C-alpha positions in Angstrom: 32.0 -10.9 4.5 34.9 -12.5 3.0 34.9 -14.0 -0.4 35.6 -17.7 -0.9 38.6 -18.8 -2.7 38.4 -20.3 -6.1 39.5 -23.8 -7.0 40.2 -24.9 -10.6 40.5 -28.4 -11.8 40.2 -30.1 -15.1 38.0 -33.2 -15.9 38.0 -34.7 -19.4 39.6 -31.6 -20.9 37.0 -29.2 -19.3 38.1 -26.7 -16.7 35.8 -26.8 -13.7 35.7 -24.0 -11.2 34.3 -24.2 -7.6 34.6 -22.5 -4.3 37.2 -23.8 -1.9 37.6 -24.5 1.7 40.4 -21.9 2.2 43.3 -20.1 0.7 46.5 -21.9 0.2 49.6 -20.9 2.1 51.3 -19.9 -1.0 48.4 -17.5 -1.9 48.7 -16.0 1.6 52.4 -15.5 1.1 52.0 -13.9 -2.3 49.4 -11.5 -0.9 51.8 -10.4 1.9 50.8 -12.4 4.9 53.5 -14.8 6.0 52.0 -16.2 9.2 49.2 -18.8 9.1 48.5 -18.1 12.7 47.8 -14.5 12.2 45.6 -15.3 9.2 43.5 -17.8 11.2 43.2 -15.5 14.1 41.8 -12.7 11.9 39.2 -15.0 10.3 40.9 -15.9 6.9 40.3 -19.5 6.2 43.4 -21.5 5.4 43.6 -24.9 3.6 47.1 -26.2 4.2 46.5 -29.2 1.9 46.2 -27.0 -1.1 49.5 -26.2 -3.0 48.3 -24.2 -6.0 48.5 -20.4 -6.2 45.7 -18.8 -8.3 46.1 -15.1 -9.2 42.3 -14.5 -8.7 42.7 -15.6 -5.0 45.8 -13.5 -4.5 43.9 -10.4 -5.8 41.0 -11.2 -3.5 43.4 -11.5 -0.5 45.4 -8.2 -1.0 42.8 -5.9 0.3 41.9 -8.3 3.2 45.6 -8.6 4.1 45.9 -4.7 4.0 43.0 -4.4 6.5 44.6 -7.0 8.7 48.0 -5.4 8.8 47.0 -1.7 8.9 45.4 -1.3 12.3 48.7 -2.1 13.9 50.6 0.7 12.0 47.9 3.3 12.3 47.4 2.9 16.0 51.1 3.6 16.7 51.2 6.6 14.3 48.0 8.1 16.0 49.6 7.9 19.3 52.7 9.7 18.3 50.8 12.4 16.7 48.6 13.0 19.7 51.7 13.3 22.0 53.3 15.7 19.7 50.2 17.9 19.6 49.8 17.8 23.3 53.6 18.8 23.6 53.1 21.7 21.3 50.2 22.9 23.2 52.0 22.6 26.5 55.0 24.6 25.1 52.7 27.5 23.8 51.3 28.0 27.3 
């Protein structure tokens, strides 16, 4: 399960930290995901009203973004490897 984003605010000089509704678009961009549509379709919550970028949230997002973007890359590589192995087997016969 995905971790919730952190929201920081100050009240009377005291810093308050709470969980947020979603990650800001700036945090998604810094983590390497530029499309809000892809983020929402993959289950990452996005709060477009937030403008702040917290480094803790970016660090939480980086492994999630890697998981979101990796399957596309690995599928194409696996297909090409299988075809080359099959071609080698056919050439040996």
